C-alpha positions in Angstrom: -5.0 2.8 -18.1 -1.7 4.8 -18.1 1.3 3.3 -19.9 4.9 4.3 -19.7 7.6 2.9 -22.0 11.0 2.1 -20.5 12.7 4.2 -23.2 10.8 7.3 -21.8 12.0 6.5 -18.3 15.6 6.0 -19.5 15.4 9.4 -21.3 14.2 11.2 -18.2 17.0 9.6 -16.1 19.7 10.6 -18.5 18.2 14.1 -19.2 18.1 15.2 -15.5 17.7 12.5 -12.9 17.3 14.7 -9.9 14.6 16.8 -11.6 12.8 13.6 -12.8 12.7 12.4 -9.2 11.5 15.7 -7.9 8.7 16.1 -10.5 7.5 12.5 -9.9 7.2 13.0 -6.1 5.6 16.4 -6.6 2.9 15.0 -8.9 2.0 12.4 -6.3 2.0 15.0 -3.6 -0.3 17.3 -5.5 -2.9 14.5 -5.9 -2.9 13.9 -2.2 -3.2 17.6 -1.4 -6.4 17.8 -3.5 -7.8 14.9 -1.5 -6.7 16.5 1.8 -8.6 19.7 0.7 -11.8 17.8 0.5 -11.2 16.1 3.8 -10.5 19.4 5.5 -13.7 21.0 4.0 -15.9 18.2 5.4 -14.2 17.4 8.6 -17.3 18.0 10.7 -19.6 15.6 8.9 -16.9 13.1 7.7 -14.0 13.1 10.3 -12.9 9.6 9.3 -10.9 8.5 6.2 -11.1 4.8 5.3 -8.0 3.9 3.2 -7.7 0.5 1.5 -5.5 -1.1 -1.0 -3.8 -4.4 -1.8 -0.4 -5.6 -0.5 2.4 -3.5 -1.8 0.2 -0.6 -2.8 1.9 2.0 -0.7 -1.2 2.7 1.3 0.7 3.2 4.6 2.9 5.9 3.2 0.0 7.5 1.4 -2.0 7.6 4.7 1.0 9.2 6.5 1.4 11.8 3.8 -2.2 12.8 4.0 -1.7 13.1 7.8 1.4 15.2 7.3 -0.5 17.6 4.9 -3.4 18.0 7.4 -1.0 18.5 10.4 0.7 21.3 8.4 -2.7 23.0 8.3 -3.1 22.7 12.1 -5.6 19.8 11.9 -4.8 17.1 14.5 -4.8 13.8 12.6 -4.4 10.2 13.9 -3.3 7.3 11.8 -4.5 3.9 12.9 -3.8 0.5 11.3 -6.8 -1.8 10.7 -4.4 -4.6 11.6 -4.8 -3.7 15.3 -8.4 -4.9 15.0 -7.4 -8.4 14.1 -9.0 -11.1 16.2 -6.7 -13.1 18.5 -5.3 -16.4 17.0 -7.9 -18.6 18.7 -10.5 -16.8 16.5 -8.5 -16.9 13.2 -10.7 -17.9 10.2 -10.0 -21.1 8.3 -10.8 -22.1 4.7 -12.7 -25.2 3.6 -9.5 -27.3 4.1 -9.1 -26.2 7.7 -6.2 -23.9 6.8 -5.9 -20.4 8.2 -7.0 -17.9 5.6 -4.6 -15.1 6.0 -6.3 -12.9 3.4 -9.9 -13.2 4.8 -11.7 -10.1 6.1 -12.8 -12.3 9.0 -9.5 -11.6 10.5 -10.9 -8.2 11.5 -13.1 -7.9 14.6 -15.9 -6.2 12.8 -18.1 -5.6 15.9 -15.3 -3.9 17.8 -14.2 -1.9 14.8 -17.7 -0.5 14.0 -18.4 0.1 17.7 -15.2 2.1 18.3 -15.5 4.2 15.2 -19.1 5.0 16.0 -18.1 6.0 19.5 -15.3 8.2 18.0 -17.7 9.9 15.7 -20.1 10.6 18.6 -17.3 12.0 20.8 -17.1 9.1 23.2 -13.8 7.8 24.6 -12.4 4.5 23.3 -9.4 2.3 24.2 -7.5 1.3 21.1 -6.7 -2.4 20.6 -3.1 -3.3 19.8 -2.5 -6.5 17.9 0.8 -8.2 18.8 2.0 -10.1 15.7 4.7 -12.3 17.4 2.2 -14.1 19.5 -0.9 -13.1 17.6 -2.7 -11.8 20.7 -4.6 -8.6 21.5 -3.5 -6.0 24.0 -5.0 -2.6 24.9 -3.3 0.7 24.1 -4.0 4.4 24.5 -7.4 6.0 25.0 -8.8 8.3 22.3 -11.6 10.8 22.1 -12.4 12.9 19.1 -12.1 16.6 19.7 -13.5 19.3 17.4 -11.8 19.4 13.9 -9.8 16.2 14.5 -9.4 13.6 11.7 -8.9 9.8 12.0 -7.3 7.8 9.2 -7.9 4.0 9.3 -5.7 2.2 6.9 -5.9 -1.5 5.9 -6.6 -3.9 3.1 -10.2 -4.4 4.1 -11.1 -0.8 5.0 -13.7 -0.5 2.2 -15.4 -3.9 2.7 -19.0 -3.1 3.6 -19.2 -6.2 5.8 -16.6 -4.6 8.0 -17.3 -0.9 7.9 -21.1 -1.1 8.0 -22.7 2.2 8.9 -19.3 3.9 9.4 -19.3 4.5 5.6 -22.0 7.2 6.1 -19.6 9.6 7.9 -16.3 8.5 6.3 -14.3 9.4 3.3 -13.3 6.4 1.3 -10.0 6.0 -0.6 -8.4 3.2 -2.7 -4.7 3.1 -3.4 -2.9 0.7 -5.8 -0.5 0.6 -8.8 -2.4 1.1 -12.0 0.3 2.2 -14.5 1.6 -0.4 -16.8 5.3 -0.4 -17.8 5.9 -1.1 -21.5 9.1 -2.9 -22.7 10.5 -4.7 -25.7 11.6 -8.3 -26.0 14.0 -9.1 -28.8 12.3 -6.9 -31.3 8.9 -8.5 -30.8 5.7 -6.5 -30.0 5.9 -4.3 -27.0 4.9 -6.0 -23.7 3.1 -4.6 -20.7 4.3 -5.3 -17.2 1.2 -6.0 -15.0 0.9 -3.6 -12.1 0.7 -6.6 -9.8 4.3 -7.3 -10.7 5.3 -3.8 -9.7 3.6 -4.4 -6.3 5.4 -7.7 -6.2 8.8 -6.0 -6.6 7.9 -3.7 -3.7 7.0 -6.7 -1.5 10.2 -8.6 -2.5 12.4 -5.8 -1.4 10.5 -5.1 1.8 10.5 -8.7 2.7 14.2 -9.1 2.2 15.2 -5.8 4.0 12.7 -5.8 6.8 11.2 -9.2 7.3 14.2 -11.5 6.8 12.4 -13.4 4.0 14.1 -14.9 1.0 12.9 -13.9 -2.5 11.6 -17.4 -3.2 9.3 -17.2 -0.1 7.7 -14.0 -1.5 7.3 -15.5 -4.9 5.7 -18.6 -3.5 3.1 -16.5 -1.8 2.2 -14.6 -4.9 -0.8 -16.7 -6.0 -2.4 -16.8 -2.6 -1.9 -13.1 -2.0 -3.3 -12.2 -5.4 -6.2 -14.5 -5.0 -7.1 -13.0 -1.7 -6.9 -9.5 -3.2 -9.2 -10.4 -6.1 -11.7 -12.0 -3.8 -11.7 -9.7 -0.8 -10.3 -6.3 -1.8 -10.7 -5.3 -5.4 -14.5 -5.8 -5.6 -14.9 -2.9 -3.3 -12.6 -0.3 -4.9 -15.6 1.0 -6.8 -16.9 2.3 -3.5 -14.0 4.7 -3.1 -14.5 8.4 -3.6 -10.8 8.7 -4.4 -8.8 6.2 -6.4 -5.1 6.9 -6.4 -2.5 5.3 -8.7 0.5 5.0 -6.4 3.0 4.3 -9.3 6.1 6.5 -9.0 7.8 6.8 -12.4 11.3 6.4 -11.1 10.6 3.5 -8.7 11.3 0.6 -11.0 14.8 1.9 -11.9 15.3 2.2 -8.1 14.4 -1.4 -7.6 16.7 -2.8 -10.3 19.8 -3.1 -8.0 17.7 -4.9 -5.3 15.9 -7.4 -7.5 17.4 -8.2 -10.9 20.2 -10.4 -9.8 18.2 -12.3 -7.1 15.3 -12.9 -9.4 17.5 -14.2 -12.2 19.2 -16.6 -9.8 15.8 -17.8 -8.5 14.6 -18.5 -12.1 17.9 -20.3 -13.0 17.6 -22.5 -10.0 13.9 -23.4 -10.3 11.9 -23.3 -13.6 8.7 -22.7 -11.7 9.7 -19.1 -11.3 10.0 -18.5 -15.1 6.5 -17.0 -14.9 8.2 -13.9 -13.3 10.6 -13.4 -16.2 8.7 -10.4 -17.5 10.1 -8.6 -14.4 13.7 -9.4 -15.3 13.1 -8.6 -18.9 11.8 -5.1 -18.0 14.5 -4.5 -15.4 17.2 -5.5 -17.8 16.1 -2.6 -20.2 15.9 0.0 -17.5 18.8 2.2 -16.4 19.4 2.4 -12.7 19.2 5.6 -10.7 21.2 6.9 -7.8 19.4 5.9 -4.7 20.9 8.8 -2.7 18.9 11.1 -4.9 15.6 9.7 -3.6 14.3 11.9 -0.7 13.3 10.3 2.6 9.7 11.4 2.1 9.3 9.4 -1.1 6.8 6.6 -1.2 9.5 4.4 -2.7 11.4 4.7 0.6 8.7 2.5 2.3 10.2 -0.4 0.4 13.9 0.4 0.0 14.4 1.9 3.4 15.7 5.1 5.0 12.2 6.6 5.0 11.3 9.7 7.0 8.2 8.0 8.1 7.9 5.4 10.9 6.0 2.2 9.9 
């Protein structure tokens, strides 16, 4: 478990903010380059990368970055979201209370997924499904056929679940992405506290929901328990199956989130005491200095959540 104290972050920001950002991004990039090396070296026997992680883990940007690295080497790489293999709404799974279970892996059409990836591996042509979120229906998209040396990255929360990937695992690389670093902060001279990585992912989701999904902060906070329960039940048990486990924490990201979150979360807590459980976030953010958002490059993973990213999601 890696721990970073807010004082260390503040020191790096004051010392040389631009260099701090550059080094943080470069360190993440180097970890992905090492993984891309292994993928390239085994592209004939394992032409598929299964990339999983919980909500707010940064897995989409990570998948796009790996694709970018491989493309720069002349390796044609396709990124495909596992969400496109969702079953239509008439087949949505429900829990014991008859409520739709949004976190369940049963949302994925396992038979179609395994069949199509098997066909891809064997050089057969497939027609990609496209899941339409507004009406929760399935449509059909482009045709694909794997040519020599091509790589396919399938990214989604359940991409490591054995009940979904089945025999595909034998000819696939497996990768798990999530925040693992803990942020250490002080509270009125008491013992240092550690901010749970789940709260850093929550910060990411809050900003993304506000900026891109028109969702109020309270709506995201209200979903926290159900989202986390689904991750504990359906996602985290399978991270041990990954060949590559990547900590997606970017050292300067929490300072970048301060201007987006601190005021809104304080207001939410002041208006409803049920949100006091999230006060560790406001306590940590209050002790962190902000950074200049314009200094964050468009290729940064942090841009997936604060906007103006070079990547299309």
